[in-house]
N, C-alpha and C positions, 0 to 999 in steps of 0.2 A: 321721577324715575331715577331708580338707584343705579350707580355704575357699578362696573364689575369690581368685586371685592379682590383687594389684595391679601395675600398670606400674611397671618399675623397682625392685621390692620387693627389696632384696638377700638376704634368706634364702632367698624362694623360688628366686630366680635361681639361687644357689649350691646349693640341694638339687636343684633340676632338672639342673643341668649334671652334678653328681655322678652322681646315679642314671643318667642317659643315657650317661654314660660306662663306669660301672661295668658295664652291661649288654651292651656291646660296642664295639668299634673297631678300627679298621685295626690289623693284625697286623704291628708294626714292630718289627725286631730290639731296639733300645734300649728298648722297653716290656715286653721278656720278663722273666721271673722271673730272677734270678740274672745279668743281663747286666752288672753291675758298675760301678763308679764312673768306672774309665778308659775303658770302652768308652761310656759316656754322654758322658764330657767328649769323646773323638774325635767321636762322631756331631754334638756339638752345634758343634765347630768345622768340620766337614763341611758341615753344613746352613744355615751361615750363607750366603744368597743361592744356594743351591745346590739343586735339586729332589730329593724323597726318592728317586726312582727313579735318578737318577743316583749317589746316595750310599750305597744299600745294596751294591752290590758291590764298590765301592771300600772300604768301612768294613769289610766281612769279609775283603778280602784285608790291610788294614791290621792289624787286629787279630791276625790268622794270623801275620803276619810279627814284629809287635811287640806282643805279648799284656800287656805292664807298660810303665809310664812308663820304668823303667830300661833296658828293652831298647830302646825308642827313643832315650834319651838318649846310649847307647854307640854309635851311628854316626854319622857326619858329617850336618850339618845338610844337605847337599845331597843325600843319600839320602831325606830326607823330600821334598825338592822334586821330586825325579824320581819318587817313588811317588804324589806328589799327581796326578800325569799332568796331565789335561784337566778338572779340577774347577773352574778358576778361581779368582781372588785367591790366587794362589800363596804371597802373604804370611803367609796363615793356616798354611800348613806349617810356614816358619819359626817362627812363634809357637808352634806345637804343640809342635814340637821344642824350642823355649826352655821352655815350661811341662813338658814332661817332664823336662829337665834339673833344673828347679827342684823339682819334687816329689820328684826322687830325691836331690837335695843338701839340702831344707830339711826335707822330711817322710817321710824314710826310704822312698822309693817307692810312698807310699801317697797317694791324692788327697785331700786335705784336706776337711772339712765344713764347716767355717766359712766363710761368707760373704766375710768380710774378707781371709781366706788365699787363697780361691780368688780374689779380685778383684787381691791381689798377684803372680798368676802371670802371664806373658806372654800377650797376646792374649785374656785373660779378662775381659770386661766385665760390665755388672750383670745382663744376661739369663742369660749362661752360667753366671755364679757360682751364681745362685739356682736354676737350671735343675738343676744338678748337687745342690745342697744339698736340694733337693726331691725330684727323682726319684731320686737314688742312696741318699740317706740319709734322706729321709723327714721332714726340718725343715720347720716351718710357716713357710714367706716366699713372699711374693708372685711369681710368675714371670709375666712380661709380653711377649709378643712382637706383632707386627704383626696377628696374626689375633686373640689375646687384646683387645687394644685396640679392634678393631673390634666385638667382640662387646660389650663393657663401653659402648662409644659409644652403641649402638643400644638395647640392652637396660636399661642403667640411667640413660644420659643423654639419650635420645630424639633422638639425632644419626644421619644416614646415614652420617657418616665419622668417622674418630678425628682427623684432622688430623694436623699435627706432632707428633712423640713428645716428650713431656717426662717425663723418667724418674721424678722425685719424684712428678709428679701422678699419673701412671699406676700407677706402685707403691702409692701412698696408697689409690687407687681399688679396686686388685684387694685390697690387704690389708684393706679395709673390709668385703669380702665374704667372707673365706676363714673357714670354719668354725674354731672353737677347736680342734678333733680333728686332729691332724697327717695322719692317713691320709685323712680326709675332705678335707682341706685340699690334698692331693696330687691327688685326683681331680677337684677343681675346677680347679687349676692346667692339669693335662692335659687334662682335658674342654673347658676355654674354648678351648685352641688347636685342638683337634681340631674343635670345632664352628666355628671360625673358618676352617679349613682346608676342611672338606667339606659344609657346610651355610650358614652365615653368611657367605658367600664375598661379595666385593667388589661384581661387577657385576649378579649374579643371584642373590640369596640365596633359599633354599629354605623359604621360611617354613611351608610347608605341611606340612614333616616336623620343624620345628624344636621341641625341648622347651620353648623359652622363649616360643613364639609367644603365648600368653595372657598373660605377664606382660612382654612387650617394651614399652617406653616408645615406642620409634619407631613400632611398628607400631600401637599403640594410638593415635597421633598422626596416623594417616593418611600415613605415610613422606613427612614433610616432607624438601624437598631440602636439602642439606647447604650453608651459605653462609659458613663459617668459612677460616680459613687452611688451605691444602693443604701437604702435605709435598712437597720438590722431586723431579722425576723422574730416573730414571738416564738418564744420556747414552748415547746410541746407542753399541752395541758395533760395528758394522761400521765401517770405516776410522778408529776410533779409536786412541790410544796402547796402549789394553789389550790391542787385536788384535796389534798389531805385538809387544808384550811377549810375548803368548802364542805366536807363532810362533817368535820368538828361543828361549823357553824350550824348546817341543817340539824345536828342532834340538838344543839344549845336551843334552837328556835322553837323546837317540839316542845321544851320544857319550861315551866313557870317557876321551878325551884334549882337551885344548884346540880349540877350533873357531875356524879362523883367521877374523879380521875381513872377509876377502874373501868366505867362504863366507856372511856374513850379507847381504851385498848382494842378492843374489838373493831373498832372503826378502820384502823391501818396497821398491818403486820409490822413494819419497819419501826421500831422503837425510837430511833435516834430521828428519823425523818418526822415522825408524830410528834416528839418533843420539841423538835425545830420549829413546827407548826403551830404548836400550842404558844410558844415564846415569840412567836412573830404576832399572833394575833393579840396577846397581852400588850406588846409592845405598841402596837398600832390602835390599841384601844376598843377594839373590836368584842375582847372578852376580859371579865375580868374573875379574880379566884386566885385559889392555890391546890396544889394536890391533897392538902388536908381538908379544905372547907368544901372543895368543888369549883366547879366553873360555871358562869352565866353570863349573859347578855349584859352590858351596862345598863345601870340605872339611873 
């Protein structure tokens, strides 16, 4: 029989997260048995700042077309940008293509399991590297995203918000509560994210159904307001350079030949902002060309 849990008790928190996740969670493609490391890597690229509902159909189409890193590496990077469609932040498509090229050249077409080797791939940061290592290969490493950070801040630290990210601090905190068993640790990694996404949500946490309710330090303290530093808010999309870039890329995706500079004029009324967006796309390698010869996706 379990004793009464103490607020912020790491073993209790880890056990409850793992047990809760093991009994049921959302049925997402990348969580299914046999999904594979390449599919998980692609999903992690797509899920960066993009809702799950938008990712699923694009992910399925992507893996049907490019089921291996070698298949993606064999096509021009512009095809990856075209297939990315309207997922947003299209530099992720270029980075994913670059990762596929690197995996094919350095690792024989097999997604590596080592965190340092994963970090050496284009576009792969600390979260993605650890997510692939844990979820694809069952390696005991801490996986921390914004949802995990919120769960840890509340349940362990007694704070209503996690504040700005700090990779070393956040990984150390998550690592301190991971069970020694790798499979159990995988459940805690996945479960903490799921809990933060579906129950311990930012604005209106559903404490009445939370498996950590009795052990949560924040709840025990009476939900004190968070008074620490906050993460910067994302800039408004409407009217931003991001919106202009998106319109230009949409025009180029629909054409197999260079698009004249004159055709871009109708896409946005502010010439200075339009030129700035084109210059940024050229600089990022998402577009090639010039005003004289027109613009197109990279080949």
